[in-house]
Jmol script that loads the backbone (N, CA, C; Angstrom):
load data "model"
ATOM      1  N   UNK A   1     209.801  64.046  83.178  1.00  0.00           N
ATOM      2  CA  UNK A   1     208.613  64.853  83.319  1.00  0.00           C
ATOM      3  C   UNK A   1     208.965  66.042  82.318  1.00  0.00           C
ATOM      4  N   UNK A   2     210.074  66.679  82.455  1.00  0.00           N
ATOM      5  CA  UNK A   2     210.330  67.840  81.731  1.00  0.00           C
ATOM      6  C   UNK A   2     210.301  67.734  80.360  1.00  0.00           C
ATOM      7  N   UNK A   3     210.710  66.558  79.801  1.00  0.00           N
ATOM      8  CA  UNK A   3     210.755  66.244  78.395  1.00  0.00           C
ATOM      9  C   UNK A   3     209.277  66.052  77.929  1.00  0.00           C
ATOM     10  N   UNK A   4     208.372  65.540  78.704  1.00  0.00           N
ATOM     11  CA  UNK A   4     207.059  65.575  78.185  1.00  0.00           C
ATOM     12  C   UNK A   4     206.298  66.740  78.186  1.00  0.00           C
ATOM     13  N   UNK A   5     206.727  67.685  79.033  1.00  0.00           N
ATOM     14  CA  UNK A   5     206.197  68.938  78.917  1.00  0.00           C
ATOM     15  C   UNK A   5     206.634  69.739  77.641  1.00  0.00           C
ATOM     16  N   UNK A   6     207.976  69.599  77.373  1.00  0.00           N
ATOM     17  CA  UNK A   6     208.437  70.221  76.199  1.00  0.00           C
ATOM     18  C   UNK A   6     207.937  69.629  74.975  1.00  0.00           C
ATOM     19  N   UNK A   7     207.730  68.300  74.978  1.00  0.00           N
ATOM     20  CA  UNK A   7     207.165  67.633  73.781  1.00  0.00           C
ATOM     21  C   UNK A   7     205.688  68.154  73.544  1.00  0.00           C
ATOM     22  N   UNK A   8     204.994  68.291  74.621  1.00  0.00           N
ATOM     23  CA  UNK A   8     203.668  68.848  74.604  1.00  0.00           C
ATOM     24  C   UNK A   8     203.502  70.212  73.981  1.00  0.00           C
ATOM     25  N   UNK A   9     204.364  70.998  74.429  1.00  0.00           N
ATOM     26  CA  UNK A   9     204.597  72.509  74.088  1.00  0.00           C
ATOM     27  C   UNK A   9     204.811  72.387  72.608  1.00  0.00           C
ATOM     28  N   UNK A  10     205.845  71.690  72.244  1.00  0.00           N
ATOM     29  CA  UNK A  10     206.233  71.620  70.759  1.00  0.00           C
ATOM     30  C   UNK A  10     205.159  71.226  69.892  1.00  0.00           C
ATOM     31  N   UNK A  11     204.474  70.129  70.309  1.00  0.00           N
ATOM     32  CA  UNK A  11     203.376  69.618  69.485  1.00  0.00           C
ATOM     33  C   UNK A  11     202.112  70.666  69.371  1.00  0.00           C
ATOM     34  N   UNK A  12     201.932  71.334  70.462  1.00  0.00           N
ATOM     35  CA  UNK A  12     200.866  72.534  70.346  1.00  0.00           C
ATOM     36  C   UNK A  12     201.256  73.545  69.312  1.00  0.00           C
ATOM     37  N   UNK A  13     202.594  73.944  69.469  1.00  0.00           N
ATOM     38  CA  UNK A  13     203.042  74.964  68.527  1.00  0.00           C
ATOM     39  C   UNK A  13     203.067  74.588  67.043  1.00  0.00           C
ATOM     40  N   UNK A  14     203.306  73.223  66.809  1.00  0.00           N
ATOM     41  CA  UNK A  14     203.341  72.753  65.593  1.00  0.00           C
ATOM     42  C   UNK A  14     201.938  72.350  64.905  1.00  0.00           C
ATOM     43  N   UNK A  15     200.900  72.373  65.790  1.00  0.00           N
ATOM     44  CA  UNK A  15     199.640  71.997  65.343  1.00  0.00           C
ATOM     45  C   UNK A  15     198.972  73.151  64.484  1.00  0.00           C
ATOM     46  N   UNK A  16     198.522  72.920  63.390  1.00  0.00           N
ATOM     47  CA  UNK A  16     197.897  73.962  62.587  1.00  0.00           C
ATOM     48  C   UNK A  16     196.770  74.627  63.252  1.00  0.00           C
ATOM     49  N   UNK A  17     196.737  75.962  63.307  1.00  0.00           N
ATOM     50  CA  UNK A  17     195.638  76.717  63.715  1.00  0.00           C
ATOM     51  C   UNK A  17     194.540  76.678  62.826  1.00  0.00           C
ATOM     52  N   UNK A  18     193.284  76.651  63.306  1.00  0.00           N
ATOM     53  CA  UNK A  18     192.107  76.846  62.266  1.00  0.00           C
ATOM     54  C   UNK A  18     192.037  78.265  61.802  1.00  0.00           C
ATOM     55  N   UNK A  19     191.753  78.440  60.558  1.00  0.00           N
ATOM     56  CA  UNK A  19     191.671  79.775  59.999  1.00  0.00           C
ATOM     57  C   UNK A  19     190.362  79.989  59.370  1.00  0.00           C
ATOM     58  N   UNK A  20     189.864  81.214  59.159  1.00  0.00           N
ATOM     59  CA  UNK A  20     188.557  81.474  58.507  1.00  0.00           C
ATOM     60  C   UNK A  20     187.977  82.758  58.791  1.00  0.00           C
ATOM     61  N   UNK A  21     186.696  82.788  58.783  1.00  0.00           N
ATOM     62  CA  UNK A  21     185.968  84.131  58.769  1.00  0.00           C
ATOM     63  C   UNK A  21     185.197  84.106  60.163  1.00  0.00           C
ATOM     64  N   UNK A  22     185.374  85.222  60.965  1.00  0.00           N
ATOM     65  CA  UNK A  22     184.706  85.440  62.233  1.00  0.00           C
ATOM     66  C   UNK A  22     183.851  86.746  62.190  1.00  0.00           C
ATOM     67  N   UNK A  23     182.861  86.755  63.112  1.00  0.00           N
ATOM     68  CA  UNK A  23     182.165  87.995  63.268  1.00  0.00           C
ATOM     69  C   UNK A  23     181.877  88.347  64.704  1.00  0.00           C
ATOM     70  N   UNK A  24     181.872  89.692  64.819  1.00  0.00           N
ATOM     71  CA  UNK A  24     181.388  90.151  66.193  1.00  0.00           C
ATOM     72  C   UNK A  24     179.977  90.744  65.923  1.00  0.00           C
ATOM     73  N   UNK A  25     178.983  90.170  66.612  1.00  0.00           N
ATOM     74  CA  UNK A  25     177.675  90.561  66.207  1.00  0.00           C
ATOM     75  C   UNK A  25     176.921  91.312  67.425  1.00  0.00           C
ATOM     76  N   UNK A  26     176.262  92.435  67.112  1.00  0.00           N
ATOM     77  CA  UNK A  26     175.549  93.158  68.095  1.00  0.00           C
ATOM     78  C   UNK A  26     174.194  92.494  68.049  1.00  0.00           C
ATOM     79  N   UNK A  27     173.790  91.929  69.101  1.00  0.00           N
ATOM     80  CA  UNK A  27     172.410  91.324  69.252  1.00  0.00           C
ATOM     81  C   UNK A  27     171.288  92.384  69.299  1.00  0.00           C
ATOM     82  N   UNK A  28     171.612  93.627  69.748  1.00  0.00           N
ATOM     83  CA  UNK A  28     170.626  94.513  69.761  1.00  0.00           C
ATOM     84  C   UNK A  28     170.169  95.090  68.522  1.00  0.00           C
ATOM     85  N   UNK A  29     171.204  95.476  67.643  1.00  0.00           N
ATOM     86  CA  UNK A  29     170.931  96.198  66.439  1.00  0.00           C
ATOM     87  C   UNK A  29     171.141  95.176  65.241  1.00  0.00           C
ATOM     88  N   UNK A  30     171.720  94.063  65.396  1.00  0.00           N
ATOM     89  CA  UNK A  30     171.989  93.155  64.279  1.00  0.00           C
ATOM     90  C   UNK A  30     173.268  93.474  63.475  1.00  0.00           C
ATOM     91  N   UNK A  31     173.767  94.677  63.901  1.00  0.00           N
ATOM     92  CA  UNK A  31     175.048  95.129  63.045  1.00  0.00           C
ATOM     93  C   UNK A  31     176.212  93.971  63.449  1.00  0.00           C
ATOM     94  N   UNK A  32     177.133  93.847  62.587  1.00  0.00           N
ATOM     95  CA  UNK A  32     178.190  92.913  62.761  1.00  0.00           C
ATOM     96  C   UNK A  32     179.407  93.488  62.136  1.00  0.00           C
ATOM     97  N   UNK A  33     180.579  92.923  62.675  1.00  0.00           N
ATOM     98  CA  UNK A  33     181.752  93.125  62.141  1.00  0.00           C
ATOM     99  C   UNK A  33     182.331  91.826  61.642  1.00  0.00           C
ATOM    100  N   UNK A  34     182.785  91.829  60.261  1.00  0.00           N
ATOM    101  CA  UNK A  34     183.353  90.495  59.723  1.00  0.00           C
ATOM    102  C   UNK A  34     184.767  90.686  59.565  1.00  0.00           C
ATOM    103  N   UNK A  35     185.446  89.579  59.877  1.00  0.00           N
ATOM    104  CA  UNK A  35     187.009  89.656  59.609  1.00  0.00           C
ATOM    105  C   UNK A  35     187.498  88.273  59.348  1.00  0.00           C
ATOM    106  N   UNK A  36     188.705  88.247  58.844  1.00  0.00           N
ATOM    107  CA  UNK A  36     189.334  86.966  58.465  1.00  0.00           C
ATOM    108  C   UNK A  36     190.657  86.842  59.215  1.00  0.00           C
ATOM    109  N   UNK A  37     191.114  85.554  59.525  1.00  0.00           N
ATOM    110  CA  UNK A  37     192.391  85.408  60.187  1.00  0.00           C
ATOM    111  C   UNK A  37     192.990  83.981  59.909  1.00  0.00           C
ATOM    112  N   UNK A  38     194.177  83.774  59.962  1.00  0.00           N
ATOM    113  CA  UNK A  38     194.831  82.505  59.873  1.00  0.00           C
ATOM    114  C   UNK A  38     194.920  81.837  61.172  1.00  0.00           C
ATOM    115  N   UNK A  39     194.417  82.534  62.328  1.00  0.00           N
ATOM    116  CA  UNK A  39     194.402  81.892  63.574  1.00  0.00           C
ATOM    117  C   UNK A  39     193.214  82.250  64.345  1.00  0.00           C
ATOM    118  N   UNK A  40     192.099  81.521  64.094  1.00  0.00           N
ATOM    119  CA  UNK A  40     190.837  81.912  64.683  1.00  0.00           C
ATOM    120  C   UNK A  40     190.773  81.957  66.270  1.00  0.00           C
ATOM    121  N   UNK A  41     191.295  81.008  66.935  1.00  0.00           N
ATOM    122  CA  UNK A  41     191.268  81.127  68.372  1.00  0.00           C
ATOM    123  C   UNK A  41     191.950  82.374  68.906  1.00  0.00           C
ATOM    124  N   UNK A  42     193.074  82.710  68.382  1.00  0.00           N
ATOM    125  CA  UNK A  42     193.719  83.939  68.950  1.00  0.00           C
ATOM    126  C   UNK A  42     192.994  85.193  68.591  1.00  0.00           C
ATOM    127  N   UNK A  43     192.450  85.188  67.387  1.00  0.00           N
ATOM    128  CA  UNK A  43     191.692  86.466  66.909  1.00  0.00           C
ATOM    129  C   UNK A  43     190.545  86.598  67.780  1.00  0.00           C
ATOM    130  N   UNK A  44     189.660  85.543  68.019  1.00  0.00           N
ATOM    131  CA  UNK A  44     188.539  85.670  68.750  1.00  0.00           C
ATOM    132  C   UNK A  44     188.942  86.169  70.249  1.00  0.00           C
ATOM    133  N   UNK A  45     189.893  85.724  70.908  1.00  0.00           N
ATOM    134  CA  UNK A  45     190.392  86.202  72.122  1.00  0.00           C
ATOM    135  C   UNK A  45     190.782  87.675  72.125  1.00  0.00           C
ATOM    136  N   UNK A  46     191.473  88.025  70.950  1.00  0.00           N
ATOM    137  CA  UNK A  46     191.931  89.332  70.715  1.00  0.00           C
ATOM    138  C   UNK A  46     190.847  90.391  70.620  1.00  0.00           C
ATOM    139  N   UNK A  47     189.822  90.028  69.892  1.00  0.00           N
ATOM    140  CA  UNK A  47     188.590  90.804  69.739  1.00  0.00           C
ATOM    141  C   UNK A  47     187.990  91.119  71.046  1.00  0.00           C
ATOM    142  N   UNK A  48     187.767  90.069  71.729  1.00  0.00           N
ATOM    143  CA  UNK A  48     187.153  90.159  73.273  1.00  0.00           C
ATOM    144  C   UNK A  48     188.000  91.133  74.075  1.00  0.00           C
ATOM    145  N   UNK A  49     189.264  90.817  74.064  1.00  0.00           N
ATOM    146  CA  UNK A  49     190.099  91.571  74.985  1.00  0.00           C
ATOM    147  C   UNK A  49     190.147  93.019  74.595  1.00  0.00           C
ATOM    148  N   UNK A  50     190.255  93.333  73.332  1.00  0.00           N
ATOM    149  CA  UNK A  50     190.295  94.779  72.862  1.00  0.00           C
ATOM    150  C   UNK A  50     188.935  95.522  73.112  1.00  0.00           C
ATOM    151  N   UNK A  51     187.788  94.846  73.065  1.00  0.00           N
ATOM    152  CA  UNK A  51     186.566  95.375  73.325  1.00  0.00           C
ATOM    153  C   UNK A  51     186.457  95.625  74.982  1.00  0.00           C
ATOM    154  N   UNK A  52     186.825  94.664  75.607  1.00  0.00           N
ATOM    155  CA  UNK A  52     186.764  94.757  77.146  1.00  0.00           C
ATOM    156  C   UNK A  52     187.662  95.804  77.802  1.00  0.00           C
ATOM    157  N   UNK A  53     188.714  96.018  77.041  1.00  0.00           N
ATOM    158  CA  UNK A  53     189.695  97.152  77.494  1.00  0.00           C
ATOM    159  C   UNK A  53     189.623  98.389  76.714  1.00  0.00           C
ATOM    160  N   UNK A  54     188.452  98.602  75.960  1.00  0.00           N
ATOM    161  CA  UNK A  54     188.276  99.915  75.372  1.00  0.00           C
ATOM    162  C   UNK A  54     189.274 100.266  74.250  1.00  0.00           C
ATOM    163  N   UNK A  55     189.859  99.243  73.666  1.00  0.00           N
ATOM    164  CA  UNK A  55     190.973  99.561  72.632  1.00  0.00           C
ATOM    165  C   UNK A  55     190.629  99.036  71.313  1.00  0.00           C
ATOM    166  N   UNK A  56     189.498  98.752  70.903  1.00  0.00           N
ATOM    167  CA  UNK A  56     189.184  98.136  69.596  1.00  0.00           C
ATOM    168  C   UNK A  56     189.280  99.252  68.508  1.00  0.00           C
ATOM    169  N   UNK A  57     189.775  98.707  67.400  1.00  0.00           N
ATOM    170  CA  UNK A  57     190.072  99.682  66.285  1.00  0.00           C
ATOM    171  C   UNK A  57     188.856 100.187  65.564  1.00  0.00           C
ATOM    172  N   UNK A  58     187.770  99.480  65.712  1.00  0.00           N
ATOM    173  CA  UNK A  58     186.479 100.058  65.137  1.00  0.00           C
ATOM    174  C   UNK A  58     185.840 100.684  66.228  1.00  0.00           C
ATOM    175  N   UNK A  59     185.916 102.052  66.101  1.00  0.00           N
ATOM    176  CA  UNK A  59     185.379 103.017  67.077  1.00  0.00           C
ATOM    177  C   UNK A  59     183.826 102.789  67.387  1.00  0.00           C
ATOM    178  N   UNK A  60     183.109 102.708  66.280  1.00  0.00           N
ATOM    179  CA  UNK A  60     181.584 102.476  66.370  1.00  0.00           C
ATOM    180  C   UNK A  60     181.232 101.180  67.186  1.00  0.00           C
ATOM    181  N   UNK A  61     181.919 100.167  66.851  1.00  0.00           N
ATOM    182  CA  UNK A  61     181.656  98.927  67.634  1.00  0.00           C
ATOM    183  C   UNK A  61     182.018  99.029  68.945  1.00  0.00           C
ATOM    184  N   UNK A  62     183.143  99.778  69.322  1.00  0.00           N
ATOM    185  CA  UNK A  62     183.629  99.887  70.779  1.00  0.00           C
ATOM    186  C   UNK A  62     182.596 100.801  71.406  1.00  0.00           C
ATOM    187  N   UNK A  63     181.987 101.808  70.790  1.00  0.00           N
ATOM    188  CA  UNK A  63     180.931 102.569  71.556  1.00  0.00           C
ATOM    189  C   UNK A  63     179.797 101.898  71.802  1.00  0.00           C
ATOM    190  N   UNK A  64     179.329 100.949  70.845  1.00  0.00           N
ATOM    191  CA  UNK A  64     178.187 100.198  71.259  1.00  0.00           C
ATOM    192  C   UNK A  64     178.499  99.257  72.357  1.00  0.00           C
ATOM    193  N   UNK A  65     179.653  98.594  72.261  1.00  0.00           N
ATOM    194  CA  UNK A  65     180.019  97.604  73.352  1.00  0.00           C
ATOM    195  C   UNK A  65     180.116  98.473  74.746  1.00  0.00           C
ATOM    196  N   UNK A  66     180.579  99.426  74.690  1.00  0.00           N
ATOM    197  CA  UNK A  66     180.594 100.307  75.985  1.00  0.00           C
ATOM    198  C   UNK A  66     179.234 100.580  76.564  1.00  0.00           C
ATOM    199  N   UNK A  67     178.356 101.061  75.721  1.00  0.00           N
ATOM    200  CA  UNK A  67     177.035 101.456  76.037  1.00  0.00           C
ATOM    201  C   UNK A  67     175.961 100.126  76.302  1.00  0.00           C
ATOM    202  N   UNK A  68     176.197  99.110  75.592  1.00  0.00           N
ATOM    203  CA  UNK A  68     175.226  97.969  75.725  1.00  0.00           C
ATOM    204  C   UNK A  68     175.801  96.894  76.527  1.00  0.00           C
ATOM    205  N   UNK A  69     177.143  96.766  76.736  1.00  0.00           N
ATOM    206  CA  UNK A  69     177.682  95.769  77.588  1.00  0.00           C
ATOM    207  C   UNK A  69     178.048  94.419  76.826  1.00  0.00           C
ATOM    208  N   UNK A  70     178.808  93.670  77.379  1.00  0.00           N
ATOM    209  CA  UNK A  70     179.277  92.381  76.651  1.00  0.00           C
ATOM    210  C   UNK A  70     178.179  91.475  76.336  1.00  0.00           C
ATOM    211  N   UNK A  71     177.148  91.306  77.139  1.00  0.00           N
ATOM    212  CA  UNK A  71     176.075  90.418  77.025  1.00  0.00           C
ATOM    213  C   UNK A  71     175.133  90.824  75.684  1.00  0.00           C
ATOM    214  N   UNK A  72     175.392  91.863  75.086  1.00  0.00           N
ATOM    215  CA  UNK A  72     174.682  92.280  73.856  1.00  0.00           C
ATOM    216  C   UNK A  72     175.520  91.864  72.558  1.00  0.00           C
ATOM    217  N   UNK A  73     176.524  91.099  72.857  1.00  0.00           N
ATOM    218  CA  UNK A  73     177.275  90.758  71.669  1.00  0.00           C
ATOM    219  C   UNK A  73     177.635  89.469  71.715  1.00  0.00           C
ATOM    220  N   UNK A  74     178.036  88.748  70.445  1.00  0.00           N
ATOM    221  CA  UNK A  74     178.438  87.478  70.208  1.00  0.00           C
ATOM    222  C   UNK A  74     179.583  87.481  69.248  1.00  0.00           C
ATOM    223  N   UNK A  75     180.556  86.796  69.705  1.00  0.00           N
ATOM    224  CA  UNK A  75     181.832  86.676  68.845  1.00  0.00           C
ATOM    225  C   UNK A  75     181.856  85.185  68.346  1.00  0.00           C
ATOM    226  N   UNK A  76     181.766  85.021  67.029  1.00  0.00           N
ATOM    227  CA  UNK A  76     181.595  83.682  66.488  1.00  0.00           C
ATOM    228  C   UNK A  76     182.493  83.446  65.343  1.00  0.00           C
ATOM    229  N   UNK A  77     182.788  82.193  65.112  1.00  0.00           N
ATOM    230  CA  UNK A  77     183.334  81.721  63.772  1.00  0.00           C
ATOM    231  C   UNK A  77     182.075  81.555  62.816  1.00  0.00           C
ATOM    232  N   UNK A  78     182.315  82.067  61.597  1.00  0.00           N
ATOM    233  CA  UNK A  78     181.247  81.816  60.603  1.00  0.00           C
ATOM    234  C   UNK A  78     181.630  80.727  59.605  1.00  0.00           C
ATOM    235  N   UNK A  79     182.944  80.613  59.350  1.00  0.00           N
ATOM    236  CA  UNK A  79     183.313  79.595  58.396  1.00  0.00           C
ATOM    237  C   UNK A  79     184.738  79.339  58.614  1.00  0.00           C
ATOM    238  N   UNK A  80     185.172  78.148  58.326  1.00  0.00           N
ATOM    239  CA  UNK A  80     186.682  77.840  58.465  1.00  0.00           C
ATOM    240  C   UNK A  80     187.105  77.454  57.011  1.00  0.00           C
ATOM    241  N   UNK A  81     188.446  77.670  56.888  1.00  0.00           N
ATOM    242  CA  UNK A  81     189.116  77.345  55.612  1.00  0.00           C
ATOM    243  C   UNK A  81     190.036  76.191  55.793  1.00  0.00           C
ATOM    244  N   UNK A  82     190.091  75.193  54.964  1.00  0.00           N
ATOM    245  CA  UNK A  82     190.938  74.054  55.250  1.00  0.00           C
ATOM    246  C   UNK A  82     192.369  74.527  54.647  1.00  0.00           C
ATOM    247  N   UNK A  83     193.384  74.102  55.324  1.00  0.00           N
ATOM    248  CA  UNK A  83     194.769  74.456  54.921  1.00  0.00           C
ATOM    249  C   UNK A  83     195.121  73.647  53.661  1.00  0.00           C
ATOM    250  N   UNK A  84     195.840  74.326  52.666  1.00  0.00           N
ATOM    251  CA  UNK A  84     196.258  73.611  51.482  1.00  0.00           C
ATOM    252  C   UNK A  84     197.418  72.646  51.795  1.00  0.00           C
ATOM    253  N   UNK A  85     197.538  71.582  51.080  1.00  0.00           N
ATOM    254  CA  UNK A  85     198.418  70.467  51.369  1.00  0.00           C
ATOM    255  C   UNK A  85     199.856  71.142  51.186  1.00  0.00           C
ATOM    256  N   UNK A  86     199.981  72.183  50.282  1.00  0.00           N
ATOM    257  CA  UNK A  86     201.246  72.859  49.992  1.00  0.00           C
ATOM    258  C   UNK A  86     201.444  73.824  51.081  1.00  0.00           C
ATOM    259  N   UNK A  87     202.364  73.537  51.971  1.00  0.00           N
ATOM    260  CA  UNK A  87     202.633  74.456  53.286  1.00  0.00           C
ATOM    261  C   UNK A  87     203.150  75.817  52.846  1.00  0.00           C
ATOM    262  N   UNK A  88     203.607  76.014  51.713  1.00  0.00           N
ATOM    263  CA  UNK A  88     204.130  77.407  51.232  1.00  0.00           C
ATOM    264  C   UNK A  88     203.057  78.190  50.654  1.00  0.00           C
ATOM    265  N   UNK A  89     201.816  77.688  50.458  1.00  0.00           N
ATOM    266  CA  UNK A  89     200.814  78.501  49.841  1.00  0.00           C
ATOM    267  C   UNK A  89     200.326  79.556  50.741  1.00  0.00           C
ATOM    268  N   UNK A  90     199.864  80.752  50.323  1.00  0.00           N
ATOM    269  CA  UNK A  90     199.508  81.808  51.160  1.00  0.00           C
ATOM    270  C   UNK A  90     197.792  81.842  51.112  1.00  0.00           C
ATOM    271  N   UNK A  91     197.281  81.694  52.184  1.00  0.00           N
ATOM    272  CA  UNK A  91     195.687  81.526  52.280  1.00  0.00           C
ATOM    273  C   UNK A  91     194.953  82.877  52.246  1.00  0.00           C
ATOM    274  N   UNK A  92     195.755  83.937  52.182  1.00  0.00           N
ATOM    275  CA  UNK A  92     195.046  85.204  52.367  1.00  0.00           C
ATOM    276  C   UNK A  92     194.098  85.555  51.354  1.00  0.00           C
ATOM    277  N   UNK A  93     194.495  85.306  50.133  1.00  0.00           N
ATOM    278  CA  UNK A  93     193.397  85.597  49.002  1.00  0.00           C
ATOM    279  C   UNK A  93     192.165  84.572  49.042  1.00  0.00           C
ATOM    280  N   UNK A  94     192.378  83.427  49.531  1.00  0.00           N
ATOM    281  CA  UNK A  94     191.148  82.529  49.788  1.00  0.00           C
ATOM    282  C   UNK A  94     190.257  83.051  50.950  1.00  0.00           C
ATOM    283  N   UNK A  95     190.972  83.576  51.977  1.00  0.00           N
ATOM    284  CA  UNK A  95     190.220  84.180  53.087  1.00  0.00           C
ATOM    285  C   UNK A  95     189.499  85.378  52.614  1.00  0.00           C
ATOM    286  N   UNK A  96     190.027  86.194  51.825  1.00  0.00           N
ATOM    287  CA  UNK A  96     189.352  87.300  51.305  1.00  0.00           C
ATOM    288  C   UNK A  96     188.126  87.051  50.537  1.00  0.00           C
ATOM    289  N   UNK A  97     188.334  86.085  49.708  1.00  0.00           N
ATOM    290  CA  UNK A  97     187.165  85.539  48.883  1.00  0.00           C
ATOM    291  C   UNK A  97     186.066  84.878  49.825  1.00  0.00           C
ATOM    292  N   UNK A  98     186.411  84.134  50.708  1.00  0.00           N
ATOM    293  CA  UNK A  98     185.391  83.538  51.659  1.00  0.00           C
ATOM    294  C   UNK A  98     184.761  84.778  52.386  1.00  0.00           C
ATOM    295  N   UNK A  99     185.421  85.737  52.898  1.00  0.00           N
ATOM    296  CA  UNK A  99     184.803  86.783  53.594  1.00  0.00           C
ATOM    297  C   UNK A  99     183.832  87.689  52.809  1.00  0.00           C
ATOM    298  N   UNK A 100     184.282  87.824  51.448  1.00  0.00           N
ATOM    299  CA  UNK A 100     183.370  88.399  50.519  1.00  0.00           C
ATOM    300  C   UNK A 100     182.057  87.650  50.239  1.00  0.00           C
ATOM    301  N   UNK A 101     182.149  86.428  50.179  1.00  0.00           N
ATOM    302  CA  UNK A 101     180.920  85.497  49.984  1.00  0.00           C
ATOM    303  C   UNK A 101     180.057  85.656  51.339  1.00  0.00           C
ATOM    304  N   UNK A 102     180.618  85.778  52.421  1.00  0.00           N
ATOM    305  CA  UNK A 102     179.741  86.009  53.641  1.00  0.00           C
ATOM    306  C   UNK A 102     179.261  87.424  53.664  1.00  0.00           C
ATOM    307  N   UNK A 103     179.931  88.392  53.291  1.00  0.00           N
ATOM    308  CA  UNK A 103     179.386  89.802  53.195  1.00  0.00           C
ATOM    309  C   UNK A 103     178.103  89.838  52.342  1.00  0.00           C
ATOM    310  N   UNK A 104     178.294  89.254  51.143  1.00  0.00           N
ATOM    311  CA  UNK A 104     177.195  89.249  50.199  1.00  0.00           C
ATOM    312  C   UNK A 104     175.913  88.391  50.744  1.00  0.00           C
ATOM    313  N   UNK A 105     176.208  87.358  51.358  1.00  0.00           N
ATOM    314  CA  UNK A 105     175.254  86.567  52.140  1.00  0.00           C
ATOM    315  C   UNK A 105     174.480  87.355  53.205  1.00  0.00           C
ATOM    316  N   UNK A 106     175.193  87.963  54.044  1.00  0.00           N
ATOM    317  CA  UNK A 106     174.639  88.595  55.211  1.00  0.00           C
ATOM    318  C   UNK A 106     173.898  89.963  54.744  1.00  0.00           C
ATOM    319  N   UNK A 107     174.426  90.565  53.729  1.00  0.00           N
ATOM    320  CA  UNK A 107     173.892  91.803  53.178  1.00  0.00           C
ATOM    321  C   UNK A 107     172.478  91.550  52.538  1.00  0.00           C
ATOM    322  N   UNK A 108     172.459  90.277  51.856  1.00  0.00           N
ATOM    323  CA  UNK A 108     171.198  89.774  51.408  1.00  0.00           C
ATOM    324  C   UNK A 108     170.183  89.605  52.394  1.00  0.00           C
ATOM    325  N   UNK A 109     170.654  89.208  53.646  1.00  0.00           N
ATOM    326  CA  UNK A 109     169.677  88.933  54.682  1.00  0.00           C
ATOM    327  C   UNK A 109     169.439  90.162  55.444  1.00  0.00           C
ATOM    328  N   UNK A 110     169.948  91.299  54.975  1.00  0.00           N
ATOM    329  CA  UNK A 110     169.648  92.558  55.608  1.00  0.00           C
ATOM    330  C   UNK A 110     170.498  92.977  56.688  1.00  0.00           C
ATOM    331  N   UNK A 111     171.670  92.331  56.938  1.00  0.00           N
ATOM    332  CA  UNK A 111     172.553  92.582  58.179  1.00  0.00           C
ATOM    333  C   UNK A 111     173.458  93.962  57.745  1.00  0.00           C
ATOM    334  N   UNK A 112     173.422  94.832  58.566  1.00  0.00           N
ATOM    335  CA  UNK A 112     174.314  95.953  58.423  1.00  0.00           C
ATOM    336  C   UNK A 112     175.720  95.660  59.056  1.00  0.00           C
ATOM    337  N   UNK A 113     176.732  96.255  58.610  1.00  0.00           N
ATOM    338  CA  UNK A 113     178.099  95.993  59.142  1.00  0.00           C
ATOM    339  C   UNK A 113     178.712  97.321  59.817  1.00  0.00           C
ATOM    340  N   UNK A 114     179.562  97.074  60.619  1.00  0.00           N
ATOM    341  CA  UNK A 114     180.328  98.147  61.311  1.00  0.00           C
ATOM    342  C   UNK A 114     181.455  98.612  60.304  1.00  0.00           C
TER     343      UNK A 114
END
end "model"
wireframe off; spacefill off
backbone 0.3
color backbone group
């Protein structure tokens, strides 16, 4: 039984995490915060945790969260980036480019950012 648990933990740790662009969207004002990460599930949890505990780095977003409450916000994945077959390649430049495409698209739709 212990070896099954260890194998499951090892498999989980070795599974590539999805990476991409995420946003925290203020549903009242339409403003949003865009970000990129190589580990989307962890980053989405981190954003919510920081906001719920008053420690988000973006003070304007934190002020809005505190005054409007959690129900006035959505934290979503906008786009994912496939991992390169070359395990040594660095995806950060591709993530920056993908985020810039999203910034242009959202700005064109009239969305303001934090």
